[in-house]
C-alpha positions as a printed Julia matrix, in Angstrom:
149×3 Matrix{Float64}:
   7.37   15.43   -6.66
   4.39   13.5    -7.94
   4.48   10.62  -10.41
   1.62    9.39  -12.59
   1.47    5.86  -13.98
  -1.4     4.35  -15.93
  -2.1     0.62  -15.93
  -4.41   -1.09  -18.39
  -5.24   -4.37  -16.64
  -4.83   -6.31  -13.39
  -1.52   -7.77  -14.5
   0.03   -4.33  -15.03
  -1.22   -3.2   -11.61
   0.35   -6.27   -9.99
   3.59   -5.67  -11.91
   3.72   -2.06  -10.71
   3.34   -3.25   -7.1
   6.04   -5.89   -7.61
   8.4    -3.2    -8.9
   8.0    -1.32   -5.61
   8.48   -4.53   -3.63
  11.71   -5.24   -5.5
  13.22   -2.21   -3.71
  11.6    -3.01   -0.35
  13.1    -2.1     3.0
  12.07   -2.75    6.6
   9.37   -0.4     7.91
   8.26    0.56    4.4
   4.88    2.31    4.58
   2.6     2.36    1.52
  -0.64    4.32    1.86
  -3.34    3.52   -0.68
  -6.43    5.55   -1.42
  -9.06    5.29   -4.1
 -12.72    4.56   -4.52
 -14.2     1.14   -3.89
 -12.98   -1.23   -6.61
 -10.09    0.99   -7.67
  -7.48   -1.72   -7.15
  -6.07   -1.2    -3.66
  -6.25   -4.89   -2.78
  -4.99   -5.93   -6.23
  -1.95   -3.7    -5.66
  -1.42   -5.34   -2.26
  -1.62   -8.79   -3.9
   1.28   -7.76   -6.13
   3.33   -6.75   -3.1
   2.47  -10.04   -1.38
   3.36  -12.18   -4.41
   6.73  -10.49   -4.73
   7.38  -11.08   -1.01
   6.83  -14.79   -1.63
   3.52  -14.94    0.24
   1.4   -17.83   -1.02
  -1.77  -17.06    0.95
  -4.76  -15.51   -0.79
  -4.77  -11.78   -0.07
  -8.17  -10.29    0.71
  -9.08   -6.91    2.08
  -9.0    -6.94    5.89
 -12.18   -4.88    6.05
 -13.59   -6.58    9.14
 -10.33   -7.51   10.89
  -8.62   -4.16   10.24
  -5.13   -5.76   10.08
  -3.93   -9.0     8.48
  -0.38  -10.24    8.95
   1.45  -12.4     6.41
   4.91  -13.97    6.57
   7.2   -13.56    3.56
  10.72  -12.29    2.84
   9.62   -9.45    5.09
   6.37   -9.54    7.04
   3.43   -7.88    5.28
   1.01   -5.93    7.44
  -2.1    -5.26    5.37
  -4.57   -2.8     6.87
  -7.99   -1.6     5.84
  -8.88    1.36    8.06
 -12.1     2.39    6.29
 -14.38    1.25    9.13
 -12.39    3.11   11.78
 -13.77    6.51   10.76
 -10.47    8.05   11.84
 -10.68    6.63   15.39
  -7.54    4.59   16.04
  -7.31    4.62   19.85
  -6.42    1.26   21.33
  -5.85   -0.52   18.01
  -2.06   -0.19   17.96
  -1.7     0.71   14.29
   1.35    2.86   14.98
   3.21   -0.15   16.42
   3.24   -1.76   12.97
   5.18    1.16   11.49
   8.34   -0.01   13.26
   7.93   -3.82   13.28
  10.37   -4.3    10.4
   7.87   -5.29    7.73
   6.09   -3.76    4.77
   2.9    -1.94    5.8
   0.16   -1.41    3.23
  -2.77    0.71    4.39
  -6.01    0.88    2.41
  -8.08    4.06    2.9
  -5.04    5.7     4.52
  -6.48    9.22    4.17
  -8.89    8.41    7.0
  -5.98    8.13    9.5
  -3.67   10.76    8.01
  -3.0    12.34   11.43
  -1.18    9.22   12.74
   0.72    8.27    9.58
   4.5     8.54    9.65
   5.91   11.65    8.03
   8.01    9.47    5.73
   5.86    7.2     3.57
   4.65    6.52    0.04
   1.17    7.84   -0.82
  -0.57    6.23   -3.79
  -3.94    7.44   -5.01
  -5.66    5.15   -7.49
  -8.21    6.61   -9.89
 -10.51    4.52  -12.04
 -10.19    5.7   -15.63
 -12.5     3.07  -17.1
 -13.33   -0.6   -16.55
  -9.71   -1.77  -16.88
  -7.51    1.35  -16.78
  -6.22    2.83  -13.53
  -4.23    6.0   -12.92
  -1.74    5.78  -10.04
  -0.73    9.12   -8.55
   2.35    8.42   -6.47
   3.78   10.88   -3.98
   6.89   10.03   -1.94
   7.42   11.66    1.44
  11.03   11.54    2.6
  14.39   10.86    0.99
  14.14    7.06    1.13
  10.79    7.11   -0.68
  12.0     9.66   -3.22
  14.93    7.37   -4.04
  12.54    4.42   -4.24
  10.44    6.23   -6.84
  13.51    7.25   -8.85
  14.57    3.59   -9.08
  11.13    2.08   -9.71
   9.53    4.71  -11.91
């Protein structure tokens, strides 16, 4: 099943992310895709805020992975620069470290993603509006969407 949610400003995007975080569980995998400036990092900021993380969240474009401590650890990844080559980076290890994993540009590493995950595509509608196309993979993620959406 696929869900579609439209947000009209940054605050609504952050609120949507916080709603997902409210139902968090260890090893939660959220895969974000969308064009540059679509709101992937803004969504991640909402997750981080709800986890109680006080640090400023920025896209880990050059570091690939940033780790933050909160109620659960947040592992924020930006895999755009990898061009699908993940050998030796250890991305898969993060999927079972007990935290919340948010991956920007996840489509570029689709072949190593866990079967069970939450895929979110963000489309820019206009300057402020965003369309979130949310697709759960696996029972736990389907239940998550039923509660949150």
